[in-house]
C-alpha positions as CSV (number, residue, x, y, z in Angstrom):
1,R,-6.0,34.5,-22.8
2,Y,-5.3,33.7,-19.2
3,E,-2.9,35.4,-16.9
4,E,-1.0,34.3,-13.8
5,A,-3.6,36.0,-11.7
6,D,-6.2,33.5,-13.0
7,I,-4.2,30.4,-11.7
8,E,-6.2,29.9,-8.6
9,T,-9.6,30.1,-10.5
10,L,-8.3,27.8,-13.2
11,L,-7.1,25.2,-10.7
12,A,-10.6,25.2,-9.1
13,G,-12.3,25.0,-12.6
14,S,-12.9,22.1,-15.1
15,L,-10.3,19.6,-15.9
16,E,-9.5,21.5,-19.1
17,E,-9.0,24.7,-17.0
18,Q,-6.8,22.8,-14.6
19,F,-4.5,21.7,-17.5
20,M,-4.4,25.4,-18.6
21,A,-3.3,26.3,-15.1
22,V,-0.5,23.8,-15.3
23,E,0.7,25.2,-18.6
24,L,0.7,28.7,-17.1
25,L,2.5,27.6,-14.0
26,K,5.2,25.7,-16.0
27,N,6.1,28.9,-17.7
28,S,6.2,31.0,-14.5
29,N,8.1,31.1,-11.3
30,L,6.3,28.5,-9.2
31,R,7.6,30.0,-6.0
32,H,5.1,32.8,-6.4
33,H,2.2,30.2,-6.6
34,L,3.1,27.6,-4.0
35,N,0.0,28.4,-1.8
36,E,-2.4,27.9,-4.8
37,I,-0.6,24.7,-5.8
38,E,-0.7,23.2,-2.3
39,Q,-4.4,24.2,-1.9
40,Y,-5.1,22.3,-5.1
41,L,-3.0,19.3,-4.1
42,N,-4.9,19.0,-0.8
43,K,-8.4,18.9,-2.4
44,N,-8.6,15.5,-4.0
45,P,-6.6,16.5,-7.0
46,N,-6.9,14.9,-10.5
47,D,-4.0,12.3,-10.6
48,L,-2.5,13.6,-13.9
49,V,-2.8,17.3,-12.9
50,R,-1.2,16.5,-9.6
51,S,1.7,14.6,-11.4
52,L,2.3,17.4,-13.8
53,L,2.4,20.0,-10.9
54,I,4.8,17.9,-8.9
55,D,7.0,17.4,-12.0
56,A,7.0,21.2,-12.7
57,M,8.0,21.8,-9.1
58,M,10.8,19.2,-9.5
59,E,12.0,21.0,-12.6
60,Q,12.2,24.3,-10.7
61,N,13.9,22.7,-7.8
62,I,11.4,23.8,-5.3
63,A,12.8,23.1,-1.8
64,E,9.6,23.9,0.2
65,E,7.8,21.1,1.9
66,M,4.6,20.3,0.1
67,H,1.5,18.3,1.0
68,T,-1.0,16.4,-1.2
69,V,-3.6,13.7,-0.8
70,M,-3.2,10.4,-2.5
71,D,-5.8,7.6,-2.2
72,G,-7.1,9.3,0.9
73,L,-3.6,9.5,2.5
74,E,-1.9,12.8,3.3
75,V,1.6,12.8,1.8
76,T,4.4,15.3,2.5
77,F,7.3,15.7,0.1
78,L,10.1,18.0,-1.0
79,P,10.0,18.4,-4.8
80,C,13.7,19.1,-5.1
81,Y,14.5,15.6,-3.7
82,I,12.4,13.6,-6.0
83,E,14.4,11.8,-8.7
84,P,13.3,12.3,-12.3
85,V,10.8,9.6,-12.9
86,M,12.7,7.6,-15.6
87,Q,15.9,7.7,-13.6
88,A,14.3,5.9,-10.5
89,Q,15.8,2.4,-10.1
90,G,12.4,0.6,-10.5
91,A,11.7,2.6,-13.7
92,V,15.1,1.8,-15.1
93,I,14.7,-2.0,-14.3
94,A,11.2,-2.0,-15.9
95,A,12.4,-0.2,-19.0
96,E,15.3,-2.6,-19.4
97,A,13.1,-5.6,-19.0
98,L,10.6,-4.3,-21.5
99,C,13.4,-3.6,-24.0
100,E,14.9,-7.1,-23.4
101,W,11.6,-8.7,-24.0
102,F,10.3,-6.8,-27.1
103,E,13.1,-4.7,-28.7
104,N,13.9,-7.3,-31.4
105,D,10.6,-9.0,-31.7
106,D,7.9,-6.3,-31.5
107,P,9.2,-2.7,-31.4
108,T,5.6,-1.4,-31.8
109,F,4.5,-3.3,-28.7
110,L,7.5,-2.0,-26.9
111,K,6.7,1.6,-27.7
112,M,3.2,1.1,-26.3
113,C,4.6,-0.5,-23.1
114,M,7.1,2.3,-22.7
115,E,4.4,5.0,-23.0
116,C,2.4,3.2,-20.3
117,L,5.5,2.9,-18.1
118,I,6.3,6.6,-18.4
119,Q,2.6,7.4,-17.5
120,E,2.6,5.0,-14.6
121,C,5.8,6.6,-13.3
122,Y,4.4,10.1,-13.4
123,L,1.1,8.9,-11.8
124,H,3.2,7.6,-8.9
125,L,4.7,11.0,-8.1
126,P,5.7,12.2,-5.5
127,F,7.0,8.6,-5.1
128,N,9.5,6.9,-7.4
129,I,9.2,3.3,-8.5
130,A,11.4,1.2,-6.2
131,A,13.9,-1.3,-7.6
132,D,11.8,-4.3,-6.3
133,E,8.7,-2.9,-8.1
134,G,10.5,-2.8,-11.6
135,I,9.8,-6.3,-12.8
136,P,6.3,-6.6,-11.4
137,L,5.5,-3.2,-12.9
138,A,6.9,-4.3,-16.3
139,L,4.8,-7.5,-16.2
140,S,1.7,-5.6,-15.3
141,I,2.2,-3.2,-18.2
142,V,2.7,-6.1,-20.6
143,Y,-0.5,-7.6,-19.3
144,Y,-2.4,-4.3,-19.6
145,V,-1.3,-3.6,-23.1
146,K,-2.0,-7.2,-24.2
147,C,-5.5,-6.9,-22.7
148,A,-6.0,-3.6,-24.4
149,Q,-5.2,-5.3,-27.7
150,G,-7.8,-8.0,-26.8
151,D,-4.9,-10.5,-26.6
152,E,-5.1,-11.6,-22.9
153,A,-4.3,-15.2,-23.9
154,D,-1.0,-14.1,-25.5
155,F,0.1,-12.9,-22.0
156,K,0.3,-16.5,-20.8
157,T,2.3,-17.5,-24.0
158,F,4.7,-14.5,-23.3
159,L,5.2,-15.7,-19.7
160,T,6.0,-19.2,-20.9
161,Q,8.3,-18.1,-23.7
162,K,10.3,-15.8,-21.4
163,Q,10.2,-18.3,-18.6
164,L,8.7,-15.9,-16.2
165,M,6.6,-16.8,-13.2
166,Q,3.2,-15.2,-13.5
167,E,2.8,-12.5,-10.8
168,H,-0.8,-11.6,-11.3
């Protein structure tokens, strides 16, 4: 059993320990742990752990300026000003497109695409998906899921059927 005092150690530990730290943090007052969180975010953090920490800070409306490293770039953000991921314009546009394309014909495929969309939106944190990224993101998710199913050729058929220009 871990306690809040172990958070710094857990964040510096294995990936499993980092996820345990996130769970502990989500159930505590993050304002007491902002230094540990920021230290973690500045040391080449795991993408998913970083996303979960940012999401937890958004939920607790943290108004402190935070810093992280993403793809080698230093990023400064205020968690309280980040839109919930699935309310960002680009995410809404992508979700609507995916629903329009697959809701009636292939609800199982739609479900897989929506799960990928949600994950992609979280991995973009602290950035939201912009409106002009919505359709390209939706198309890249369709391509990704079709390839994962070993059905890359069906992507070209899909583009033709839906009269979409290929953006890959």
